[in-house]
PDB file of N, CA, C and O in Angstrom:
ATOM      1  N   MET A   1       0.852  -1.173   0.000  1.00  0.00           N
ATOM      2  CA  MET A   1       0.000   0.000   0.000  1.00  0.00           C
ATOM      3  C   MET A   1       0.896   1.234   0.000  1.00  0.00           C
ATOM      4  O   MET A   1       1.864   1.308   0.756  1.00  0.00           O
ATOM      5  N   SER A   2       0.573   2.183  -0.837  1.00  0.00           N
ATOM      6  CA  SER A   2       1.362   3.406  -0.909  1.00  0.00           C
ATOM      7  C   SER A   2       1.264   4.184   0.392  1.00  0.00           C
ATOM      8  O   SER A   2       0.282   4.089   1.128  1.00  0.00           O
ATOM      9  N   GLU A   3       2.302   4.950   0.648  1.00  0.00           N
ATOM     10  CA  GLU A   3       2.354   5.732   1.892  1.00  0.00           C
ATOM     11  C   GLU A   3       1.156   6.670   2.006  1.00  0.00           C
ATOM     12  O   GLU A   3       0.579   6.817   3.084  1.00  0.00           O
ATOM     13  N   HIS A   4       0.779   7.308   0.885  1.00  0.00           N
ATOM     14  CA  HIS A   4      -0.337   8.249   0.966  1.00  0.00           C
ATOM     15  C   HIS A   4      -1.663   7.533   1.241  1.00  0.00           C
ATOM     16  O   HIS A   4      -2.561   8.107   1.857  1.00  0.00           O
ATOM     17  N   ARG A   5      -1.785   6.310   0.795  1.00  0.00           N
ATOM     18  CA  ARG A   5      -3.021   5.563   1.076  1.00  0.00           C
ATOM     19  C   ARG A   5      -3.100   5.158   2.545  1.00  0.00           C
ATOM     20  O   ARG A   5      -4.175   5.145   3.144  1.00  0.00           O
ATOM     21  N   THR A   6      -1.950   4.831   3.108  1.00  0.00           N
ATOM     22  CA  THR A   6      -1.900   4.514   4.533  1.00  0.00           C
ATOM     23  C   THR A   6      -2.263   5.748   5.350  1.00  0.00           C
ATOM     24  O   THR A   6      -3.022   5.664   6.316  1.00  0.00           O
ATOM     25  N   GLU A   7      -1.712   6.901   4.951  1.00  0.00           N
ATOM     26  CA  GLU A   7      -2.006   8.153   5.653  1.00  0.00           C
ATOM     27  C   GLU A   7      -3.489   8.503   5.535  1.00  0.00           C
ATOM     28  O   GLU A   7      -4.092   8.997   6.489  1.00  0.00           O
ATOM     29  N   ASP A   8      -4.073   8.248   4.367  1.00  0.00           N
ATOM     30  CA  ASP A   8      -5.501   8.511   4.175  1.00  0.00           C
ATOM     31  C   ASP A   8      -6.333   7.629   5.106  1.00  0.00           C
ATOM     32  O   ASP A   8      -7.291   8.095   5.721  1.00  0.00           O
ATOM     33  N   ALA A   9      -5.963   6.363   5.202  1.00  0.00           N
ATOM     34  CA  ALA A   9      -6.697   5.444   6.077  1.00  0.00           C
ATOM     35  C   ALA A   9      -6.598   5.885   7.538  1.00  0.00           C
ATOM     36  O   ALA A   9      -7.582   5.828   8.275  1.00  0.00           O
ATOM     37  N   LYS A  10      -5.416   6.321   7.951  1.00  0.00           N
ATOM     38  CA  LYS A  10      -5.248   6.813   9.319  1.00  0.00           C
ATOM     39  C   LYS A  10      -6.110   8.057   9.548  1.00  0.00           C
ATOM     40  O   LYS A  10      -6.715   8.221  10.608  1.00  0.00           O
ATOM     41  N   GLY A  11      -6.155   8.923   8.542  1.00  0.00           N
ATOM     42  CA  GLY A  11      -6.978  10.124   8.649  1.00  0.00           C
ATOM     43  C   GLY A  11      -8.451   9.799   8.772  1.00  0.00           C
ATOM     44  O   GLY A  11      -9.171  10.424   9.550  1.00  0.00           O
ATOM     45  N   ARG A  12      -8.897   8.818   8.000  1.00  0.00           N
ATOM     46  CA  ARG A  12     -10.302   8.401   8.083  1.00  0.00           C
ATOM     47  C   ARG A  12     -10.619   7.838   9.471  1.00  0.00           C
ATOM     48  O   ARG A  12     -11.684   8.092  10.033  1.00  0.00           O
ATOM     49  N   ALA A  13      -9.667   7.069  10.008  1.00  0.00           N
ATOM     50  CA  ALA A  13      -9.866   6.500  11.342  1.00  0.00           C
ATOM     51  C   ALA A  13      -9.935   7.605  12.395  1.00  0.00           C
ATOM     52  O   ALA A  13     -10.782   7.561  13.288  1.00  0.00           O
ATOM     53  N   LYS A  14      -9.053   8.586  12.292  1.00  0.00           N
ATOM     54  CA  LYS A  14      -9.072   9.704  13.247  1.00  0.00           C
ATOM     55  C   LYS A  14     -10.376  10.481  13.140  1.00  0.00           C
ATOM     56  O   LYS A  14     -10.979  10.847  14.149  1.00  0.00           O
ATOM     57  N   GLU A  15     -10.804  10.729  11.906  1.00  0.00           N
ATOM     58  CA  GLU A  15     -12.047  11.478  11.711  1.00  0.00           C
ATOM     59  C   GLU A  15     -13.228  10.720  12.316  1.00  0.00           C
ATOM     60  O   GLU A  15     -14.077  11.310  12.984  1.00  0.00           O
ATOM     61  N   ALA A  16     -13.273   9.412  12.078  1.00  0.00           N
ATOM     62  CA  ALA A  16     -14.361   8.601  12.624  1.00  0.00           C
ATOM     63  C   ALA A  16     -14.315   8.573  14.151  1.00  0.00           C
ATOM     64  O   ALA A  16     -15.346   8.687  14.813  1.00  0.00           O
ATOM     65  N   ALA A  17     -13.114   8.422  14.700  1.00  0.00           N
ATOM     66  CA  ALA A  17     -12.977   8.404  16.160  1.00  0.00           C
ATOM     67  C   ALA A  17     -13.413   9.741  16.749  1.00  0.00           C
ATOM     68  O   ALA A  17     -14.069   9.787  17.790  1.00  0.00           O
ATOM     69  N   GLY A  18     -13.047  10.819  16.081  1.00  0.00           N
ATOM     70  CA  GLY A  18     -13.456  12.142  16.542  1.00  0.00           C
ATOM     71  C   GLY A  18     -14.959  12.319  16.495  1.00  0.00           C
ATOM     72  O   GLY A  18     -15.552  12.925  17.387  1.00  0.00           O
ATOM     73  N   ALA A  19     -15.571  11.785  15.446  1.00  0.00           N
ATOM     74  CA  ALA A  19     -17.024  11.892  15.315  1.00  0.00           C
ATOM     75  C   ALA A  19     -17.732  11.089  16.406  1.00  0.00           C
ATOM     76  O   ALA A  19     -18.718  11.545  16.985  1.00  0.00           O
ATOM     77  N   VAL A  20     -17.222   9.903  16.675  1.00  0.00           N
ATOM     78  CA  VAL A  20     -17.843   9.032  17.676  1.00  0.00           C
ATOM     79  C   VAL A  20     -17.695   9.607  19.082  1.00  0.00           C
ATOM     80  O   VAL A  20     -18.627   9.554  19.884  1.00  0.00           O
ATOM     81  N   THR A  21     -16.521  10.153  19.373  1.00  0.00           N
ATOM     82  CA  THR A  21     -16.254  10.656  20.727  1.00  0.00           C
ATOM     83  C   THR A  21     -16.652  12.112  20.917  1.00  0.00           C
ATOM     84  O   THR A  21     -16.656  12.621  22.038  1.00  0.00           O
ATOM     85  N   GLY A  22     -16.986  12.781  19.817  1.00  0.00           N
ATOM     86  CA  GLY A  22     -17.339  14.192  19.910  1.00  0.00           C
ATOM     87  C   GLY A  22     -16.127  15.107  20.002  1.00  0.00           C
ATOM     88  O   GLY A  22     -16.252  16.272  20.378  1.00  0.00           O
ATOM     89  N   ASP A  23     -14.956  14.583  19.660  1.00  0.00           N
ATOM     90  CA  ASP A  23     -13.704  15.347  19.716  1.00  0.00           C
ATOM     91  C   ASP A  23     -13.510  16.070  18.382  1.00  0.00           C
ATOM     92  O   ASP A  23     -13.040  15.477  17.411  1.00  0.00           O
ATOM     93  N   LYS A  24     -13.871  17.344  18.342  1.00  0.00           N
ATOM     94  CA  LYS A  24     -13.803  18.119  17.104  1.00  0.00           C
ATOM     95  C   LYS A  24     -12.376  18.269  16.596  1.00  0.00           C
ATOM     96  O   LYS A  24     -12.138  18.253  15.388  1.00  0.00           O
ATOM     97  N   ASP A  25     -11.423  18.415  17.520  1.00  0.00           N
ATOM     98  CA  ASP A  25     -10.022  18.566  17.118  1.00  0.00           C
ATOM     99  C   ASP A  25      -9.502  17.302  16.432  1.00  0.00           C
ATOM    100  O   ASP A  25      -8.797  17.389  15.427  1.00  0.00           O
ATOM    101  N   LEU A  26      -9.842  16.140  16.964  1.00  0.00           N
ATOM    102  CA  LEU A  26      -9.413  14.881  16.367  1.00  0.00           C
ATOM    103  C   LEU A  26     -10.056  14.706  14.994  1.00  0.00           C
ATOM    104  O   LEU A  26      -9.414  14.230  14.058  1.00  0.00           O
ATOM    105  N   LYS A  27     -11.307  15.088  14.883  1.00  0.00           N
ATOM    106  CA  LYS A  27     -12.013  14.998  13.606  1.00  0.00           C
ATOM    107  C   LYS A  27     -11.344  15.904  12.572  1.00  0.00           C
ATOM    108  O   LYS A  27     -11.147  15.497  11.427  1.00  0.00           O
ATOM    109  N   LYS A  28     -10.992  17.133  12.972  1.00  0.00           N
ATOM    110  CA  LYS A  28     -10.306  18.061  12.069  1.00  0.00           C
ATOM    111  C   LYS A  28      -8.938  17.529  11.679  1.00  0.00           C
ATOM    112  O   LYS A  28      -8.528  17.643  10.524  1.00  0.00           O
ATOM    113  N   GLU A  29      -8.228  16.946  12.645  1.00  0.00           N
ATOM    114  CA  GLU A  29      -6.908  16.383  12.372  1.00  0.00           C
ATOM    115  C   GLU A  29      -7.019  15.256  11.342  1.00  0.00           C
ATOM    116  O   GLU A  29      -6.181  15.140  10.448  1.00  0.00           O
ATOM    117  N   GLY A  30      -8.044  14.442  11.473  1.00  0.00           N
ATOM    118  CA  GLY A  30      -8.274  13.363  10.516  1.00  0.00           C
ATOM    119  C   GLY A  30      -8.535  13.895   9.121  1.00  0.00           C
ATOM    120  O   GLY A  30      -8.011  13.362   8.143  1.00  0.00           O
ATOM    121  N   LYS A  31      -9.341  14.941   9.021  1.00  0.00           N
ATOM    122  CA  LYS A  31      -9.619  15.544   7.716  1.00  0.00           C
ATOM    123  C   LYS A  31      -8.352  16.146   7.118  1.00  0.00           C
ATOM    124  O   LYS A  31      -8.125  16.054   5.911  1.00  0.00           O
ATOM    125  N   ALA A  32      -7.531  16.759   7.961  1.00  0.00           N
ATOM    126  CA  ALA A  32      -6.266  17.340   7.491  1.00  0.00           C
ATOM    127  C   ALA A  32      -5.332  16.245   6.988  1.00  0.00           C
ATOM    128  O   ALA A  32      -4.667  16.420   5.967  1.00  0.00           O
ATOM    129  N   ASP A  33      -5.276  15.129   7.690  1.00  0.00           N
ATOM    130  CA  ASP A  33      -4.442  14.006   7.259  1.00  0.00           C
ATOM    131  C   ASP A  33      -4.907  13.483   5.899  1.00  0.00           C
ATOM    132  O   ASP A  33      -4.090  13.145   5.043  1.00  0.00           O
ATOM    133  N   GLN A  34      -6.213  13.422   5.711  1.00  0.00           N
ATOM    134  CA  GLN A  34      -6.748  12.953   4.437  1.00  0.00           C
ATOM    135  C   GLN A  34      -6.406  13.919   3.303  1.00  0.00           C
ATOM    136  O   GLN A  34      -6.063  13.489   2.202  1.00  0.00           O
ATOM    137  N   ALA A  35      -6.500  15.210   3.571  1.00  0.00           N
ATOM    138  CA  ALA A  35      -6.163  16.211   2.553  1.00  0.00           C
ATOM    139  C   ALA A  35      -4.687  16.125   2.189  1.00  0.00           C
ATOM    140  O   ALA A  35      -4.326  16.223   1.016  1.00  0.00           O
ATOM    141  N   SER A  36      -3.847  15.945   3.181  1.00  0.00           N
ATOM    142  CA  SER A  36      -2.413  15.809   2.951  1.00  0.00           C
ATOM    143  C   SER A  36      -2.124  14.565   2.118  1.00  0.00           C
ATOM    144  O   SER A  36      -1.315  14.609   1.190  1.00  0.00           O
ATOM    145  N   ALA A  37      -2.774  13.474   2.443  1.00  0.00           N
ATOM    146  CA  ALA A  37      -2.585  12.229   1.706  1.00  0.00           C
ATOM    147  C   ALA A  37      -3.027  12.383   0.256  1.00  0.00           C
ATOM    148  O   ALA A  37      -2.374  11.872  -0.655  1.00  0.00           O
ATOM    149  N   SER A  38      -4.121  13.078   0.045  1.00  0.00           N
ATOM    150  CA  SER A  38      -4.616  13.312  -1.309  1.00  0.00           C
ATOM    151  C   SER A  38      -3.616  14.122  -2.123  1.00  0.00           C
ATOM    152  O   SER A  38      -3.351  13.809  -3.283  1.00  0.00           O
ATOM    153  N   ALA A  39      -3.068  15.152  -1.516  1.00  0.00           N
ATOM    154  CA  ALA A  39      -2.075  15.986  -2.204  1.00  0.00           C
ATOM    155  C   ALA A  39      -0.832  15.172  -2.541  1.00  0.00           C
ATOM    156  O   ALA A  39      -0.282  15.294  -3.635  1.00  0.00           O
ATOM    157  N   LYS A  40      -0.392  14.345  -1.604  1.00  0.00           N
ATOM    158  CA  LYS A  40       0.782  13.504  -1.850  1.00  0.00           C
ATOM    159  C   LYS A  40       0.513  12.526  -2.988  1.00  0.00           C
ATOM    160  O   LYS A  40       1.385  12.285  -3.822  1.00  0.00           O
ATOM    161  N   GLY A  41      -0.687  11.967  -3.021  1.00  0.00           N
ATOM    162  CA  GLY A  41      -1.049  11.035  -4.085  1.00  0.00           C
ATOM    163  C   GLY A  41      -1.053  11.707  -5.443  1.00  0.00           C
ATOM    164  O   GLY A  41      -0.582  11.133  -6.424  1.00  0.00           O
ATOM    165  N   LYS A  42      -1.580  12.916  -5.507  1.00  0.00           N
ATOM    166  CA  LYS A  42      -1.612  13.648  -6.775  1.00  0.00           C
ATOM    167  C   LYS A  42      -0.210  14.015  -7.224  1.00  0.00           C
ATOM    168  O   LYS A  42       0.104  13.934  -8.412  1.00  0.00           O
ATOM    169  N   LEU A  43       0.633  14.415  -6.288  1.00  0.00           N
ATOM    170  CA  LEU A  43       2.016  14.747  -6.616  1.00  0.00           C
ATOM    171  C   LEU A  43       2.757  13.506  -7.105  1.00  0.00           C
ATOM    172  O   LEU A  43       3.506  13.569  -8.080  1.00  0.00           O
ATOM    173  N   GLU A  44       2.549  12.392  -6.434  1.00  0.00           N
ATOM    174  CA  GLU A  44       3.181  11.138  -6.836  1.00  0.00           C
ATOM    175  C   GLU A  44       2.766  10.763  -8.258  1.00  0.00           C
ATOM    176  O   GLU A  44       3.595  10.331  -9.058  1.00  0.00           O
ATOM    177  N   SER A  45       1.500  10.928  -8.561  1.00  0.00           N
ATOM    178  CA  SER A  45       0.988  10.626  -9.896  1.00  0.00           C
ATOM    179  C   SER A  45       1.607  11.542 -10.944  1.00  0.00           C
ATOM    180  O   SER A  45       1.979  11.085 -12.025  1.00  0.00           O
ATOM    181  N   ALA A  46       1.719  12.823 -10.634  1.00  0.00           N
ATOM    182  CA  ALA A  46       2.317  13.780 -11.566  1.00  0.00           C
ATOM    183  C   ALA A  46       3.784  13.451 -11.815  1.00  0.00           C
ATOM    184  O   ALA A  46       4.253  13.517 -12.952  1.00  0.00           O
ATOM    185  N   VAL A  47       4.501  13.102 -10.771  1.00  0.00           N
ATOM    186  CA  VAL A  47       5.916  12.743 -10.909  1.00  0.00           C
ATOM    187  C   VAL A  47       6.049  11.509 -11.797  1.00  0.00           C
ATOM    188  O   VAL A  47       6.928  11.457 -12.657  1.00  0.00           O
ATOM    189  N   ASP A  48       5.189  10.524 -11.597  1.00  0.00           N
ATOM    190  CA  ASP A  48       5.227   9.319 -12.423  1.00  0.00           C
ATOM    191  C   ASP A  48       4.971   9.641 -13.891  1.00  0.00           C
ATOM    192  O   ASP A  48       5.624   9.077 -14.769  1.00  0.00           O
ATOM    193  N   LYS A  49       4.031  10.540 -14.166  1.00  0.00           N
ATOM    194  CA  LYS A  49       3.737  10.924 -15.547  1.00  0.00           C
ATOM    195  C   LYS A  49       4.926  11.616 -16.191  1.00  0.00           C
ATOM    196  O   LYS A  49       5.240  11.364 -17.355  1.00  0.00           O
ATOM    197  N   VAL A  50       5.587  12.485 -15.442  1.00  0.00           N
ATOM    198  CA  VAL A  50       6.768  13.175 -15.966  1.00  0.00           C
ATOM    199  C   VAL A  50       7.877  12.167 -16.241  1.00  0.00           C
ATOM    200  O   VAL A  50       8.532  12.235 -17.281  1.00  0.00           O
ATOM    201  N   LYS A  51       8.089  11.241 -15.326  1.00  0.00           N
ATOM    202  CA  LYS A  51       9.113  10.213 -15.526  1.00  0.00           C
ATOM    203  C   LYS A  51       8.814   9.395 -16.776  1.00  0.00           C
ATOM    204  O   LYS A  51       9.718   9.088 -17.552  1.00  0.00           O
ATOM    205  N   ASP A  52       7.537   9.041 -16.970  1.00  0.00           N
ATOM    206  CA  ASP A  52       7.144   8.276 -18.152  1.00  0.00           C
ATOM    207  C   ASP A  52       7.420   9.052 -19.436  1.00  0.00           C
ATOM    208  O   ASP A  52       7.868   8.475 -20.427  1.00  0.00           O
ATOM    209  N   LYS A  53       7.156  10.350 -19.422  1.00  0.00           N
ATOM    210  CA  LYS A  53       7.411  11.183 -20.605  1.00  0.00           C
ATOM    211  C   LYS A  53       8.909  11.260 -20.898  1.00  0.00           C
ATOM    212  O   LYS A  53       9.330  11.206 -22.053  1.00  0.00           O
ATOM    213  N   ILE A  54       9.698  11.386 -19.847  1.00  0.00           N
ATOM    214  CA  ILE A  54      11.145  11.511 -20.021  1.00  0.00           C
ATOM    215  C   ILE A  54      11.749  10.206 -20.530  1.00  0.00           C
ATOM    216  O   ILE A  54      12.613  10.217 -21.407  1.00  0.00           O
ATOM    217  N   THR A  55      11.296   9.090 -19.981  1.00  0.00           N
ATOM    218  CA  THR A  55      11.865   7.796 -20.364  1.00  0.00           C
ATOM    219  C   THR A  55      11.208   7.212 -21.611  1.00  0.00           C
ATOM    220  O   THR A  55      11.705   6.231 -22.163  1.00  0.00           O
ATOM    221  N   GLY A  56      10.114   7.792 -22.058  1.00  0.00           N
ATOM    222  CA  GLY A  56       9.444   7.331 -23.267  1.00  0.00           C
ATOM    223  C   GLY A  56       8.510   6.160 -23.053  1.00  0.00           C
ATOM    224  O   GLY A  56       8.162   5.470 -24.011  1.00  0.00           O
ATOM    225  N   ASN A  57       8.102   5.923 -21.837  1.00  0.00           N
ATOM    226  CA  ASN A  57       7.168   4.816 -21.553  1.00  0.00           C
ATOM    227  C   ASN A  57       5.749   5.256 -21.710  1.00  0.00           C
ATOM    228  O   ASN A  57       4.830   4.461 -21.513  1.00  0.00           O
TER     229      ASN A  57
END
């Protein structure tokens, strides 16, 4: 599993735990982790596309 997918899963777990316990800060932290993971995934994808263009794949 890619690092960003693991981070997304952790963020979802934090968000759910925050929702269940009523901890708004934990819920926000989970959402932030998910946003960070999404950005990392998009960057990883862009880097892969550039590498493919450079190498001709």
